[in-house]
N, C-alpha and C positions, 0 to 999 in steps of 0.2 A: 349431358345433364338434362333431367326432366323435372319440372315443377308440377306436383300433383296438388291441385287446389279445388277439385270437385269432390268435396268431402273434407276430411281432416287435411291440414296443410303439411306436406313434407316434400323433401328434395331427394332426388335419386341421381347417382352418378355411376354409370357402368353397372347398374343393378344393385349398387350398395346404397342404403339409406344414409343420408347426411343429416345428422340431428340439428334441429333449430334449438338454440340454448334455452330460450324462455318465450313467454307470451309476447314480450316486447319485440323480439326479433320476428316472430310470426306475423305480428301486426304490421311491422315495417315492410316485410316481403309482400304481404297482401296488398298494401297500398301501392307498391311499385308494380305489382303484377296487373292490377286493375288498369293502370295507365302505362302499359308496357311500351317501351321505346319512346316515351314522352317524359318531359321534365316534370317531376313531382316536387313542388316547392317544399322547403324545409318546414315552414309553418304548418303545411298540410300534413306532413309526416308526423310532426310533433303532436298535433291534435289526434291523429289516428292511433298513435302509440300510447300516449299518456292521458289524452282527454283532459278532464278538469284537474287531474292529479299532477300536471306538469309543474316542474320547479323552475326557479329563475335560471338555473344552469341547464335547461332543457336543450339549448342549442349545442352545447358542448357534449352533453350526453348522447345526442343524436349522432354527432360525428363519431364518437366512440362506438356506438351501436352499429353504424354503417361499416366501420372498419372490421368489426367482428363478422357481420353478414357477408362482407366481401370475401373474407377468408373461407367461408362456407361455399359461396357460389363460384369462386375463382381460386381454388386451392393451388393450382399450378403456376400462378403468377409469380414472376421473379421479384426479388426485393426492389422497391422503389420504382417498379415498372407501372405504367398506367393500366388500370384494369379495363379490359374490353367488355366486361360483363356488367359491372355496377359502376357507372361513371359519375364523377362529381361535375356538376354543371353550375352555372351561375344561380346562386340562391336555391340550390336543390340537388336532386340526384336523378339518374335515369338508368333503368334496367334495360339492357340491350341484348337479350337473348332472343333467338328466333321464335316466332309465334307458335310453331309446331312443337316447341320444347315446353310449352305451358298448356296443361290440359284444357283450361277454360278457353284459351285462344284457339287451340286446335278444335275444340267443340264448336265454337262460333264459326270457324272456317267450314266445318262439316255442314253446319246449318245452311250456309250460303250455297254450298255445293249441292245439297239436297234440293234446294229450291230450283237450281238450274237443271238438275236431273228430272225433276217433276215437269218442268217446262218442256223438256225434250222427250217425255214419255219413256224414259229409261227406267223401267221398274226394277230390273235386276240391280242397276246401279244404286237406286234408292235403298233397296233392301241391304245391300252390302255396306253402304255408307252409314245408314242409320244404325246398323249393328255395331260398327266400329265406334260410332259416336257414343252410343249408350254404354259401351264397355268402359268408357272413360269416367262415367258418372258413378260416384260412390256415395253420394248423399248431398246434404246442403253445402253449397260452396263455402269454403273458409270456415268450416263448421266449428273449429276450436278457437276462432278469433273473435274477441269481444267487439261488439259493434254499437257505437253511440249514434248511428245513423249514416256514417260515411260509407258503409258497405251496402246500404239498402238498395241503391239503384243497381249496382252490379249484380247483387244476388237476385233481385227481381228479374233483371234481364236474362240471366242464365237460367233461372227457373222457367221463365216463359219460353226460352229456346228449347229447354228439355221437354216441355210439354209439346212444342211444335214438332220435335223429332219423333216423340212417341206417337203423335197423331198422324204424321206423315207415314210412319211405318205401318200403322194399323190400316190406314186407308189403302196403301199399296197391297198389303196382304189380302184385303178384301177384293181389290181389283184383279189380282192374279188367281183368285179362287182358293184362298187358304183361310176361310172364316174361323176354323177351329184355332189356328195359330194366332189369328187376330184377337179372338176372345181371350186366349190365355194371356196375351200381352196387355190386354185392357185391364186386367185385374190390378196390377200395381199402379197403373196410370189413374184409374178411378179412385183408388185408395188415397192417392196424393191430391187429386183434384176432383172431389165428388160433385162439385157444382158446375163443372164444365159440360154444358149440354151437348156440345159437339161430340164428346166422348160417349155420351149415352146414345146419341144417334148411331155412332159406329157399333155400339154394343147391340142395339136393336137390329141394325142391318146385318151384323154378323150372325145373330141368332136366326134371323129369317133365312139368310143364305145357307145356313147349316141345317135347314129343314125344321126349325123349331119356332114356327110362327106364333104359337100360343105363348112361348117364353118371351118372345119379343114384345108382345102386348103386356105381359106381366112386368117387363123391364120398364115400360112406360109408366105403369102404375107405381113402381118402386121409386122412380125419379120424381114423379109428381108428388108422392107422399113426402119425400125428402125435402123438396123445395118448399112445400107448404109448411112443414114442421120447423125448418131451420131458417128460412128466409121470408116466409109468408108470401110467396109468389107462386105462379103457375108455370108450367112448361111453355117455352117459346114456340113461335110459329113453326120452326123447323121440326121440332119433336112432334107437334100436333099433326103436321102434314105427313110425317113419316108413319105415325100410328094409323092414320087413315089409309095410307098406301098399303101398309101391312094387312089391315083388315080386308082391303079390296084385292089383296094379292096382286098388286101392280107389277106387271112383268118388267118394267124398266128398272126395278130395284136390283135385278141381277146383273145389269150391264152399264148403268149410268152412275158413276161415283158422284157424291155430293160436291166435292171440290171442283169438278169440271163445271157443274151448273153455276156455281158462284162466279167463276172466272168470266162467264159470258157477259156479266154486267160491269166488269171492270172498265173504267174509262180513264186511263192514265197514259200520257204521252210516252211513246217508246223511243229510246235513244239508240243510235247506231254505235256509239262509243262507250267504253267502259267507264265506270266511276272509279277514280284513282285517289287514294289517300284519304278517303272519307268513311272507311268501314266503322270506325269507332263512333263517328257522328251518327251514322245510320242506326247503330245499335242503341245509342243513348236517346235519340229522339223517339225511337220506337218504344222504349220503356217509358219515356215521359208521357206519351200519348195514353198509356194505361193509367197514369196518375192524374192527368189534367184534362179538363174538357177542351181547352184551347192551348195549343203550342204554336208559338210564332218563331219562325226561323229568321233571325235578324242579322244583317251583315252588309258590308259596303258593296258598291257596284262590282259585279264580276266575281264575287267570291263563291258562286255556285249554289245559291239558295234553291233555285228551281230544280236543279239536278238532284240535290239532296232530298228535296220534298218528294220527287217522283220515286226515288229509290226507297225511301221510307214507306211510301204508299204501297209499293210492290211487296215490301217485306211484311207489312201488317195486314195485307188484304185478306188472308184466311180468317181473321178475327172479325170481319165485317160482312156477315152473310147477305146483307141487303145492298152492298155495293160500296165502291170507292169512287168518288167523283172528283175530277180535276177541273177547276174553273179558272180560266185565264182572264185576269182583269187588267192586263197590261195596256189595252187600248180604251179602257173605260175611264172617263174623266168626270162624268156627272154622277152625283150621289144616287139619284133614283135608278140609274142604269145598273147598279150593283146587283140588286135583287132581281132585276129583269134578266141579267146575264146568267145568274144562278138558275132561275126558273127555266130559261132556254136550254142550258146545259143538261139539267136533270130531266128534261122533257116533261115538265109538270103542266098538266092542263089547268087552265084557269078561265075566268071570264072578266069582262070589262069592269065589273062592279067589285071585284076582289083585288086588293093591292097585291103586288108580287111578293112582298115580304110575308104577308099572311098565307099566300099559297105555298110558299117554300116551307114555312113553319108547319103548316098542316100536313104537307107531304112527308116531312121528316119526323113528325111527332112520335110515331110508333115504329120507326125503323132503326136498325143498327147500321149506321153509315159513317164513313170517314169522308169529310168534305174538305178538299184541298183548295184554298183560295190563294192564287198565285199573283204576285205583284200588286200588293194592296196600298203601297205608300201614297199614291196620288189620290186615293179615295179612302184613306184610313178611317175617317170619321164615319162614312157610310158603311164600311165593312164592320166597324165596331158596333154600330147600331144593329146591323143584321145579326151579328153574333149574339148580342144581348137578346134579340127577339127570339132566338132559338134556345133560350134558357130552359124551357120546359121539355125540350127533346133530350131526355136523359141518356139515351143510347147513342147520341150523335157525338162524334169527336171531330174537331176542326183543326186543321193544320194550315197555317198561313205562311207566306213568304213576303218579306217587306224590308225596307230600309229604315223602318221605324216601328215602334210598338203600337198596338191597337189601344192599349191602356184600358182594358176591361177586366172585370172580376175573373179570377182563376186563370189569367193568362200567364203562361210560362214562356218567357222570352229566352230562346236559345241563341246565344251569340255565336255566329259562325265566323271563324277567323280565316285569314289566308292560309295557304298550305305552308308547312314547315320548310324553311330554307336550309340548305346544307351548312353545317357548322364549320366546314373548311372545304378546300378544294381537293382534299384527299379522296381517292376513288371510293374508299369504303364509306365516307361521309356522304358523298354524292349519291351513292347507290341506295341509301336508306332515306334520302330526303324526299318527302312527298311531292314537292314542287318539281324536282328533277325527274322523278318517276312519271309525272304527268307529261312533261315536255317530251321525254323519250318515247312514251306511249303514243302520243299524238304524232310525233315525227315518224314513228314506225309505220303508221298507217299510210305514210307517203313513201314507204320503202327505204327509210333512212335509219341507219344504226350508227352508234357512236362509241368511241373508246374513252371511257370516263377517266382512265388513268393518264391520258395525255392532255394536250392543249385543248382538245374539244371539251373535256370535262370542265375546265376552268371557264371556257366561253359560255357553256350552258349555265354554270353557276352565276355568271354575271347577268345573263338574261333573266334568270329567276329572281335575282336581287333587284334588278331594274324594275321588275313588275311587282316587287314586294310580295311574291307568292300568290297573287290574285290568279285564280284558275283561268278567268277569261283572258287576262293579259298573256298568260303562258300559252294558252291555246292559239291566240292570235299570232304570237311570235312563232309558234311551231308551224302554223299554216304558211308562214313565209319561207319555210325550208324548201318548199316546192320551187322557189324562184331564186332565193339568195343563199349565200354561204353564211355559216355561223358568225364569222367575224363582221359581216355586213349587217346582220341583224343586231349584233351587240352595239355597233356604232349608231345605228338608227334609233334604237330605244334609249341609248344613253343620252342622246341629244333631246329626245322628247318621247317618253314612254306612252304619252296619251295619243300619239299618232297611229298606234297600232290599229288596224282595222281589217275586217273581212265581213262583207255584207251577209254572207251565208251564215256564219257563226253568230253574229250579233242579232240578226233578225230571227234566228231560231230561238232566241231568248225573249222574244216578245216585243222588242223595240225597233223602230225604224231608224236606227243610227248606223253610221258608216265607220265610225272610229270609237276607240275607247274614250277619247275626249268627249265625244257626243253623249256617250252614256253617262259620264260624270256630269256633263252640262245639264242633263235632264234632271238629276238630283239637285243640282245647284239652283235650278229654276224654282224649286219648291221652298227655298230659303227666304226668310225676311231680309229686308235691306241691311239690318244690323248684322245678321248672321253671314250675309254675303261679304260684308266688309271684314269681319273677323276671318272668314275663310281665306281671303286673298292675302291679308296682312300676316297671318300665321306662317305663310310660305317662307318668310325670311328666317324662321327659327329651324334649328336642326331637329332630327328625330329625337323625341322624348324631351319635352320642355315642361316647365312648371307654369302654374297659373300666374305667378308673379311675372314671369317673362312674357306671357301672353298679354297681360294687362299693359305692359310697357310698350308693346308694338301695336296694340289694337286701339288704345284709347284716343278719342278725339271728340269733337262736338257731336258727330253722328252716333258715336258709341261711347258714352260716358263710362268711367271706370267701374261704377257699380252695376253696369249692364253687361260687362264682359263675361262674367261667369254664366249668365243666362244665354249669351251667344254661344259659348262653348257647349253648353247643354244642348242647345238646338242643333249644333253641328254634329254632336255625338248621336242625338236622336235620329238624324238623317244618315248616320254612318259615314259622314265625311270627316270625322275625327274620332280617334280611338283613345279612350281613357285606359291607362295601364297602372299597375300596382306600384307603390313607392319602392325605392331601392333599399330603404332602411326602415326599421321600426319607427313609427311616428313621423316618417318622412312625408313630404308633400306628394299629392297625386301628380302623375306625369301624363302627358298627352302626346300624341303623334299623328301626323298625316301620313297615310301610305304614300309611297313614292309617286305613283301616277296621279293621285289626288293633289299632292304638293306641286307637281308640275302644272296641273290645271290651275291651281291657285296662283302660282307664280305668273302665268300668262295673264290672268285676270288683274293681278297687281300692276303689271306693266301697262296693260290697256287703260287702267284707271289713272295712270300717271302718278302713282303713290310710292313707287319703288324707292326713290331717293329719300323721301321723308320718313318712310317706315324704317329703312336701314339706319337713318340718322337717329331715330327714336331708340332703336335697339342699342346702338353704340353708346348713346348718352346714358341709357339705363345701365349698361355694363360699366361704364366709367364711374357712375355714382355708386353702384353696388360695391365695386371693389374698393373705392375710396372710403366707403362707410364701414369697411371691415374693422374689427377691433384691434387694439394694440397687441403686439406679440406677447403671448404668455399670460395675458391678464385674464380675469375671471370669465369674461364673455368670449374668450378666444375660440372655445370649442363650438359654441353656437354660431359664431361668425364663420368658422371653417365649414360647418355643416351647410350653411346657406350657400357658400361658394361651391361646395361639393355638389349640392343638389342642382346647381345651375351650371356645372362645369362645361357641359356640352355647348350650351348657349354662349357662355363667355368665351370659350375657346374658338368657336365658329365665328363669332363676331370679330374677335381680334384677328383671326386669320384673314378674314375678308378685308378688314381695314388695312392690314399690313400689305395685302396684295395690291391695293390702289395707292399706296404711299402713306406710311404711318405719320400721323401728327404727333406733336409732343405729348398730348393727352393720351393717345393710344400707347406710346412707348412707356410713359410713366405708369399707366394702368397695368400693362404687362409686367413691368418690373415690380409693381406692388405685390404681385402674386409670388414672387421669388421667395420671400421669407416663409410663406405658407408651404410652398413646395419643399423648402429645406426642412422645416420642422416636421413635415409629414413624411419625410424620407422619399419624396417623389422626384429625386434627381435622376430621372430615367432618360433614355435616348429620345423619347418623344418630346419631353420638355426641353431637352437640349436642342432638338430640331426647331422648336418654336422660337426659342431665344436666338438661335443661329440665324433664322430667317430674318428676324427684325434687325439683328446686328448688321446683316449684310445689306439692309434696305435703307437704314437711316443715312442722312446725308446733309447737304448744305441747308436744306429747308428746316432742319431741326436745330434746337438750341444745343449749346455745348453741354449743358447739364443733362439733357435727355440722352445725348450720345454717350456721355460718361456713365449714366445709369445702366444703359443696355450693354455697354462695353464691360462694366464691372460684373454684371450678371452673367454675361456670356463667358467671360474669363474664368469666373468661379465655377461654372458648370463644366467647362473644359478641364479645370484642375481636379474637380472631384471625380471625374471620369478618367483622370490620369492622361489627359491630352494636353499638348502645348497650346498656348494662346496664340492669337494671330500675330503678335509682336512682343518682344521682350519687355518693352516699357509701357505697353498699352494699358494693362491692368493697373500698374502702379500709378500711372497718370490719371486713370479714371477714379481711383480711390481718393486721390488728392482733390479732384474736382467735386467729388461727392461731399467734401467738407465745406463746400461753398454753396450749399443748397439755398434756393430762394426761400423767402418767408412762406410758411405754410407747407413746405416740403421737407423740412429739416428732420422731423420724426421719421418720415418715410426714408430719408437718406440714411439715418442712423440704423434703422432696422435692416435696410438693404446691406449696409456695411457689416452688420452682424452675420447675415446669411453668407456674405462673401468670406468673412473670417472663418466661419465654421466649415464651409465647403473647401476652402483652400487648405485648411489644416488637415481635413480628412484626406485631401489629395496630395498632401506632402509639400505644398508651396508655403513654407513657414514664414517667409519674408512677407508675402502678401497677406497672410493670415494675421501676423502681428500688426502690420500697418492698418488693416481694416479694424482690428480690435481697438487699437489706439484711437481711431476715428470715432468709434462708438462711445468710448470713454470721454472723449473731448466733447461730443454732443451732450452727453449726460451732464457734464459740468456747465456747459454753455446754456443749456435749457433748464438746469436745476431739476433734472428728471431722475427720480430714484429708480424707476424701472430700467432706464438705459444704463444707469450706473451698475445695477446688479447684473444685468445681462452682459455688460462688458467684463465684469469680474468673473462671471460664470464661464465665458468662453476662454478667458485667460487661464483659468484653473485647468481647463481641459488641455490647453496648449502646453502647460507646465508639465504634463505627463511625460513628454519627450525628454525633459531635462532631469527632473527629480520626482519620480512618482510618489514617494512617501511625503515629500513636502507639499506637492500638489494636492494630495489627499487631505492633509491637515488644513490647508487653506480652504479647500472645497467644503469642509464641514462648517466653517464659520460663514462662508458665502451662502451655504444652504439655509442656515438659520436666517440670514438676511433676506433671502428670496422668499422664505415663508412669511416673514414679517411684512415685506412689501406686497406679497401676493402675486408673485410672478412664477408660474409653473414652468415656463420655458427655461428660465435661469436655473430652477431646481433640477430639471432634467439634465442640464449640462453639468451641474455639480454632482449629481448622482452618477453620471457617466464617469466622471473623474474618480469618484470614490470606488466604484466597483472595478474600474481598471487598475487603480492603485492596489486594491485588495488582490486582484489577479496577479499583478507583478510580485506582490509579497507572498503569494501562495496561501492567502488567508481565505479559505473557502467559505466558512460560515458568515464572515462579515460581508464578503462579496455577494453572497446569496441574499442577504438582507437588503443590500443596496439595490440589487437588480429587481427584487420584488417591488420595492418602493418606486423604482424608475418606471416599471411597467404600469403600475397604478397611476402614476402621473401622466404617462403617455396616453393612457385610456381616458383620463379626466379631460385632457386637452383635445381629444379627438384624433390623436395621431394613429394612423392605420398601419404604419410600418415600424415594428420594433425588432427588426432582424438583428441589428448589431447588439442590442441588449440581450436577446435570446442566445446569440452565439456566445457572448461572454458568459452568460448564465450556464450554458452547457459546459464550458471549460471549468467553471467554478464547481459544478457538480462532480466533475472528475476529481478535482482536488479533494472534495469532501467524500469521495468513495461512494458515489451514487451513480453508477454507470448507466442504468436504465433511464434515470431522469435526465442524464446528460444527453442520451440519444434522442429523447423526446424533444429537448430544446433545440438540438441541432436539426432535427427534422422540421420543426416549425420555422427556424431561421432560414433553412435552405429553401423552403417553399416561398417565403416572402422575398428572398433575394432573387429567386427565379422569375418572379413576376416582373421584376425590374431589369432583368437581364444582367444581373451582377453576380459576383462570386463572393467567397468568404473574405471578410475584412481583416481578421486577426491572423497573424503569422502562426503557423503550426496547427491550425484547426484540422486540416485534412489528416495530418499525422496522428492527432489525438483520436480522430474517428477510427482510423485503422487500428489503433491500440485497443479501443473498446471492442472492436470486432473480435479480438483475441480473447476477451474476457467473457463475452456473452455467446450463447449459442446463436445460430443463424435465425432460429425462430424468435428468440427473445429480442434480438436486435431489430428484426423486421417489424415485430409487433410494436416495439417502442417507437421506432422511426415513423411508422404509419400513424400511431397515436399522436405524435407530435405534429405531424402535418395537418391533422384534423382539428387539433385543439386551438382555441383562440388564445391570444396572448394574455388575456385577463385570467384565464384558467391556469396558465403556466406560472403566473406570479405566485400561486399558492402551492406549487409542487414541492 
C-alpha cells in the first residue's frame, strides 16, 4: 500500500487506486499521516475533520469514520482481528504504516539522505536521490483537503523541503558542469519561489557558466526590479557580490560553489552518535524557525534539548548565509557574562567603552544569522534581555534550549517530551519504540546486539520504563552494557534510576555532574523553598495526579493551600513536573513527575524527615474523600463517581501502601466504601478482586469485628460474582449478619455495602447470600426510615425475582420503577429496568425490551456508569427477536468489547448460539461491518439504535 499525499490525496494498493469516500475521510487520513506512527487524539481528529461544524455526536461519528477508513487501509483484515495499520489507542488513533509507504515521509527521508550525500561530496548520489524525490512531488501537499490551520505547519515544512531539494539539485548540476540542465530545472523552481534570492544566484551563476555573462547581469536587473516592485526591497549582499564577480569575470565562479563557502562559517558542535527518534521534532522546529523570531526548546533534564538544537541548526544552515552560531551558556552564572560569551563566540571586536550587548546587536543587525543559545535556564533573565535587545535585527533567528521559558515577545516554546516507550513487550512494539531504538543503537556502538523477541526485549523495556524515556538516562544505562548484564542494569536502576552516571556522557552535555541525580539536583537548586517542598512531597503520589491530591500532600505552614498551584507552576516551568491533558471532557488537569525525577524527590523527602507526615496527610485525604462520596444512586452520584475516578490512581496507590504496612479500621472501611461504586460501575474485575483479596488476607486481631466483617463480605461477594468459592462456607453468611450491627455513623455505609453484596451474589448465583444481604438492606431502610434504602432493597429483590417468576418480577419492577423516580434514586431505577428488559426477553417481547434497555442505558449514562455490557448483550438478543439482525450484531460487538476489558465473557445463556445464527442471515461483510460499528460506538449512541 502507498499513500500519495504530495498533491491530491489518494491511496494505492498493488497499483490499484483505493477510493476515499468523501472529504471527511481524506481529512482524517491527512491528520493521521502528518503524525505517522504517533497517537492522534480524538479531539484533534474531530477538529481536523469537521472544524466548527462538529456536532454533539462527533465522537461517535469519528469512530464510524475510522471504521470505514480502516477497511480502506486494511482490506485483508479478518473479522474481529486487531488492525495492524490503523490502531485504536487510548483517547485516539495511530496509523502504523512504514514511512516509505507515505510519499511525504519518503520525501522527508530523501531530504535527510541528500544532506548526508552533500556532506560526503557524493554528487552522483545527490542527483539520483533528488530526481527520485522530485518524482514524488505532484503539487501542494494534501491539495484537496480543507485546512483551518491544522495543516499549515506540515504543508510549510514540506514546501520548504521541496525548495531545498530543488536547490540542492541545481547546485550539484552546476558543480558537475551541467549549467544548461540547471537552468532548465530552475524555471519551475523560480515560478514557485520568485523571491528566493538563492535561486536567482544559481540562475546568474548558471548563465555565466554557460557562457552568457551578459544574460547573468540581466538576470540581476530582473530580480532587482521584481523585489523593488513587489516588496520594496533591494537584492541582498549575496546577489550584489555575485553581480560584481560576474562583471569582473571572477575565475572562482567556475569552481567554488556558494554552498561550500557558507559551510566554512558554521559553528555547530559535531556529534559522534546518531540522533534517534527525533526526526519529527527536527522537522517541526525547523519550520517553527521560519515562523518565529525566537524558538525555545523546553524540556526536563536529559531529554535531549541540546542534541535536537544542533540537529535543527545543521538542517536549516543553508537558509542562513551569514552563519549559524552555537553559544554554550552552561557554565555562565552571572547575567553580564551572557552577552560577553556571545561576543566571544562570534569573534566580535569591541572596545572597553561599548557594552557587549550593544556590540552583539550591532554585529547582527544586517546579517542573516541563526543564533543558538544552549542551556539558558540559570541565566534566563539575562538571556531574555539579550534577545529583546536584538529586536531590530530582523534577519536573525534565535534558537534556545532551557528547562524554562524566556518569557519574551514572539517566543514559541517547543515542549520536548521523553522518547516514546513500548506499548507492550511484544517484539513488534519494542522494535518501533523510539526509547528502545535509542538503547539498542547506543549498545550497538559497544558491539552488543539483542533479541527483542526473547527475555532481553523485556529487560530493555524495563530499562526504558525505569528512565521514563529520558534519552540521557537511556544512554547512561546503555553505557553500562560495557560492564554489566542487562538484568543487572535493570536491578540497579529499579532501585534508584538517578544513580545512573557516566562522566563522559554527562560532561559532554555541558555540566560537571557525575550522575543523573546530580543533573536533576542542579535544576532543583534553582527552585524556591516552597517549590522544593512541593517537589519532594509530590513523590508520594503516583504517576498522574490531580491538583486536589497535590494540595492534600503539599499543604502546611511553609506552603499554604493557596500557594500550592503556584508551586506546581514553578515546578512545571523548571521541567521538574509535567502537566498532562485531562482524561475526560471537562476533567481536571493531571500532573506527573518523571520516574527519575520522582526518585530524586523521594530521596529529598526522606532527608527532610517528612515521609511519614506526608504519607499520613495523603491517607487522611483519601479517607475523607471516599467518605464524602454521595449516597448510592442519588442525584450527585455521577459527580462523586467522577471525582473518585479522576483520583483513582492516587486512592488505589495510597490504599495499597497502607495495606502493605497493616491496614487500620479506617483503611479497611475506606476500601469497602468503594465496593458499591465498583459494583454499580461494573468494575468487578480481577484487579479489584486482587485488591480486596489482599486486604482480606491482611486484617487480623488488630482490627474490629465490624471491619473484618466488611472486608469479608466484600471479598466473598467478589468471589461469588466471578464464580469462585469463598474462603469458608459460613464466612460470608456470618459477615452479612455482622454488617447489620454497624456502629453509629456507619449504618448507611453498611446498608449500601450489603446492597452491593446482594447484587454481586445474585449475578454469581449465590442466591442464599443475595437474599440475606437484600433483607439486610431492607432492615436498614426501616430502621433508619430511609426511602432510598427501601427502594434500593425493593429494586434488587425485583431482579432476584427473575429466577422465580419473570413475569411477576416485571410487574413488580414497574411499580418500584415509579417509586425510584419519585424518590430520585437512579441506581434503583437501573435495577428495575434490568428486571423489566430481562422479563421482556423471557417473554420474547422485543419491542418492550428495546424500550427498557434504551432507558436503562440512558440511566447508566446519567449516573456515570462506564460499563453497560450486560444491558447491551440483552439488547442484542432483543433485536434478534424484533428481526433486526444488523442492530443485534452492533450491540453484541459493543458488549463484547466492554466484557473483554474486564476479562469476562457473555453473561446470558445462549448468546454465542444466537451470534452464530445471525452469521447465517448476514453476509460476512455485513456482519463484520456491523460488529466493528458496535465496537466503536458508545453506549449512549446504541440507546437510540
